[in-house]
C-alpha positions in Angstrom: -6.1 -15.8 -64.9 -7.4 -12.4 -64.0 -5.1 -9.0 -64.6 -4.1 -8.6 -60.9 -2.7 -12.0 -60.6 -0.9 -11.6 -63.9 0.8 -8.2 -63.1 1.8 -9.7 -59.7 3.6 -12.7 -61.5 5.0 -10.6 -63.9 6.7 -8.0 -61.1 7.8 -10.9 -59.3 9.5 -12.4 -62.1 11.0 -9.6 -63.0 12.4 -8.6 -59.4 14.2 -12.5 -59.2 15.3 -12.6 -62.8 17.6 -9.3 -62.8 19.4 -10.7 -59.4 22.1 -11.7 -61.4 22.9 -8.7 -63.5 26.1 -7.0 -62.7 24.6 -3.3 -62.7 21.4 -4.5 -61.0 20.0 -1.6 -59.0 16.7 -2.3 -57.1 15.8 1.3 -57.0 15.9 1.8 -60.8 13.8 -1.7 -61.1 11.3 -0.3 -59.0 11.0 3.1 -60.6 10.7 1.0 -63.7 7.7 -0.4 -62.4 6.2 2.9 -61.3 7.7 3.2 -57.9 9.1 6.3 -56.3 11.5 6.3 -53.4 12.5 8.7 -50.8 14.5 8.9 -47.7 11.6 7.5 -46.0 11.5 4.5 -48.2 10.1 2.9 -51.3 6.8 2.8 -52.6 5.5 0.4 -55.1 1.9 -0.2 -56.2 0.6 1.3 -53.0 3.2 -0.9 -50.8 5.7 1.0 -48.8 9.2 -0.7 -47.7 12.5 0.5 -47.0 15.9 -0.4 -48.7 17.0 -2.2 -45.5 13.6 -4.3 -45.2 13.9 -5.3 -48.8 17.5 -6.3 -48.5 16.5 -8.5 -45.5 13.7 -9.9 -47.5 16.1 -10.5 -50.3 19.0 -12.4 -47.9 15.9 -14.5 -46.5 14.3 -15.5 -49.7 18.0 -16.5 -50.5 18.0 -19.0 -47.2 14.8 -20.3 -48.0 15.8 -20.8 -51.6 13.1 -18.8 -53.4 15.8 -17.0 -55.0 18.1 -19.2 -56.5 21.2 -19.2 -59.2 21.8 -15.4 -58.5 25.6 -14.2 -59.4 25.8 -11.6 -57.3 24.2 -9.7 -54.6 22.0 -6.5 -55.3 24.4 -3.9 -55.1 22.4 -1.7 -52.9 22.0 -4.8 -50.5 26.0 -5.5 -50.2 26.6 -3.9 -46.8 23.3 -5.1 -45.4 24.8 -8.9 -46.1 28.3 -7.7 -45.0 26.5 -6.4 -41.8 24.7 -9.8 -41.1 27.5 -12.0 -41.8 29.5 -10.1 -39.3 27.3 -9.4 -36.7 26.3 -11.3 -33.4 22.9 -12.4 -35.1 24.6 -14.4 -37.5 26.7 -16.2 -34.6 23.2 -16.5 -32.9 21.6 -17.9 -36.2 24.2 -20.6 -35.8 24.1 -21.5 -32.4 20.2 -22.0 -33.1 21.1 -24.7 -35.7 23.5 -26.3 -34.0 20.9 -26.5 -30.9 18.6 -28.2 -33.8 21.6 -30.7 -34.5 21.7 -31.6 -30.9 18.0 -32.0 -30.4 18.1 -34.3 -33.7 20.7 -36.6 -31.7 17.9 -37.5 -29.2 15.9 -39.4 -31.9 18.9 -41.1 -33.0 19.4 -45.1 -31.9 23.3 -44.7 -32.0 25.4 -44.0 -28.9 28.9 -44.4 -28.4 28.4 -47.6 -26.5 26.0 -49.2 -29.3 27.4 -47.9 -32.8 28.3 -50.5 -35.3 30.7 -48.5 -37.1 28.2 -47.5 -39.7 26.8 -44.6 -38.7 27.5 -41.4 -40.8 27.4 -37.4 -40.7 28.2 -35.3 -43.7 29.9 -31.6 -43.5 30.3 -29.3 -46.1 33.7 -27.4 -45.5 33.5 -23.7 -46.4 31.4 -21.4 -44.5 30.2 -24.8 -42.6 33.4 -25.8 -40.7 35.9 -23.2 -42.1 34.8 -19.3 -42.5 35.7 -17.6 -45.6 34.4 -14.2 -43.9 38.0 -13.1 -43.5 38.4 -13.2 -47.3 35.6 -11.1 -48.2 36.5 -8.8 -45.4 39.8 -8.3 -46.8 38.6 -8.0 -50.5 35.6 -6.0 -49.9 33.5 -8.7 -51.5 30.7 -10.0 -50.0 28.8 -10.9 -52.8 28.8 -7.4 -54.7 31.0 -9.1 -57.5 31.2 -12.3 -59.0 33.9 -14.5 -57.1 37.2 -14.9 -58.6 37.8 -18.3 -58.2 41.4 -17.9 -58.7 41.9 -15.7 -56.4 40.0 -17.3 -53.8 41.6 -20.5 -54.1 45.0 -18.4 -53.8 43.5 -17.2 -50.3 43.1 -21.1 -49.4 46.1 -21.8 -50.0 47.2 -20.0 -47.0 45.4 -22.1 -44.6 44.0 -19.3 -42.2 40.2 -19.3 -42.4 39.1 -19.8 -38.8 36.3 -22.2 -37.8 32.7 -21.3 -38.0 31.3 -20.1 -34.6 30.1 -22.9 -32.9 30.6 -25.4 -35.2 34.3 -26.8 -33.8 32.1 -27.8 -30.5 29.6 -29.4 -32.2 31.5 -31.4 -34.4 33.5 -32.9 -31.6 30.2 -33.8 -30.0 29.5 -35.9 -32.9 32.6 -37.4 -33.3 32.6 -38.2 -29.6 29.3 -40.1 -29.8 31.2 -42.8 -32.4 29.7 -41.2 -35.6 32.1 -41.5 -38.5 32.4 -38.0 -39.9 32.9 -37.7 -43.9 33.5 -34.2 -45.3 32.7 -33.8 -48.5 33.6 -30.3 -50.1 33.5 -28.7 -53.7 37.1 -27.7 -53.4 39.3 -29.0 -55.9 41.9 -32.1 -54.9 44.8 -29.9 -55.5 43.9 -27.9 -52.5 43.8 -31.3 -50.2 47.0 -30.6 -48.2 46.1 -27.2 -47.4 42.5 -27.7 -46.3 43.8 -30.8 -44.3 46.3 -28.5 -42.6 43.7 -25.4 -42.1 41.1 -27.9 -40.5 43.6 -29.5 -38.0 44.7 -25.7 -37.4 41.1 -24.7 -36.7 40.6 -27.4 -34.3 38.8 -30.4 -36.6 40.6 -33.7 -36.7 39.5 -37.5 -36.7 37.4 -37.5 -39.6 37.0 -40.7 -41.8 37.4 -39.2 -45.1 37.7 -35.5 -46.7 36.1 -35.8 -50.4 37.2 -33.0 -52.9 36.7 -32.7 -56.3 38.9 -34.6 -58.8 39.6 -33.9 -62.5 36.5 -36.2 -63.3 34.2 -34.2 -61.0 35.2 -30.6 -62.0 32.7 -30.3 -65.2 29.9 -31.6 -62.8 27.4 -29.5 -60.9 28.0 -29.3 -57.2 25.0 -31.1 -56.4 25.6 -34.1 -58.7 28.9 -34.4 -57.2 27.8 -34.3 -53.8 24.9 -36.6 -54.3 27.3 -39.1 -56.0 29.4 -39.0 -52.7 26.3 -39.8 -50.8 25.3 -42.5 -53.2 28.8 -44.0 -52.6 28.8 -43.8 -48.9 25.3 -45.6 -48.5 26.3 -48.0 -51.2 29.0 -49.0 -48.5 26.1 -49.6 -46.3 26.6 -46.2 -44.2 23.5 -44.8 -42.4 23.8 -40.9 -43.0 22.0 -39.4 -39.9 22.5 -36.0 -41.2 24.2 -33.5 -43.8 25.2 -29.8 -42.8 26.1 -27.4 -45.1 25.7 -23.5 -46.3 24.5 -24.4 -49.6 21.5 -25.9 -50.8 23.4 -28.0 -53.2 24.8 -30.0 -50.3 21.6 -31.4 -49.9 20.0 -32.0 -53.4 19.7 -35.3 -55.0 19.3 -38.9 -54.0 20.0 -40.5 -51.8 18.3 -38.2 -48.9 19.8 -38.0 -45.6 17.2 -38.5 -42.4 17.8 -34.7 -41.8 19.3 -31.8 -43.3 20.8 -28.7 -41.7 21.6 -25.4 -43.3 23.8 -22.8 -42.2 22.9 -19.1 -43.3 25.1 -17.9 -46.2 23.6 -15.2 -48.5 26.9 -14.2 -49.8 27.3 -16.7 -53.0 25.2 -19.3 -54.6 26.6 -22.5 -55.5 24.5 -25.0 -57.8 
């Protein structure tokens, strides 16, 4: 390996590795690599960028799963993430994802008149069907600090999460095609009543099963828990045509569905 490639890999590893630090600061990190910054942008090894450009690249690399297991959003990028998640662009991106799901339906053999009751679709709940954006707005969170699970669950109990844009229409289109809907959430079982009420208030109903994490599941990684639930569904004979979620852990492991569709969310990472 030549020196240039070694230095490139070292820089990339440093930038990704420090993402989880609570006092992480991209400007300080770049200065440590011999970079300089000004109002016009950041210069590192002859490559110029600006903070907005860096933060957008960071967000995109989270979405394509290059950056993983981060605890917090880089402090300088929190306002950028907030701007995106509360923007019309976020809503447009969700709409494009919904369009792709509808196109996927065209390749499915199941229709309402032909379904045998064993065709299934899986949705995650938080930031897939129900939006947690109001929580982040109220608490000034948007990934800048580690999520306080107690405070977050107290907010869930209030049943005030609205539907994610465009998702209610998609949900009912799938249901009306005769496809059974299964909800697999990493929420804890004690939140079942609040979750059911919130889903109904937001306009979702008619699902076949809502699966939440019991005591036996709480020590498992989310990806293992959700993989086990998919395994259980397929063992019953269900054909899972698709899984939709905002975290990669919704899709990891076996069995693999025919298609997966990820909604954007770079506020937090759930493994």
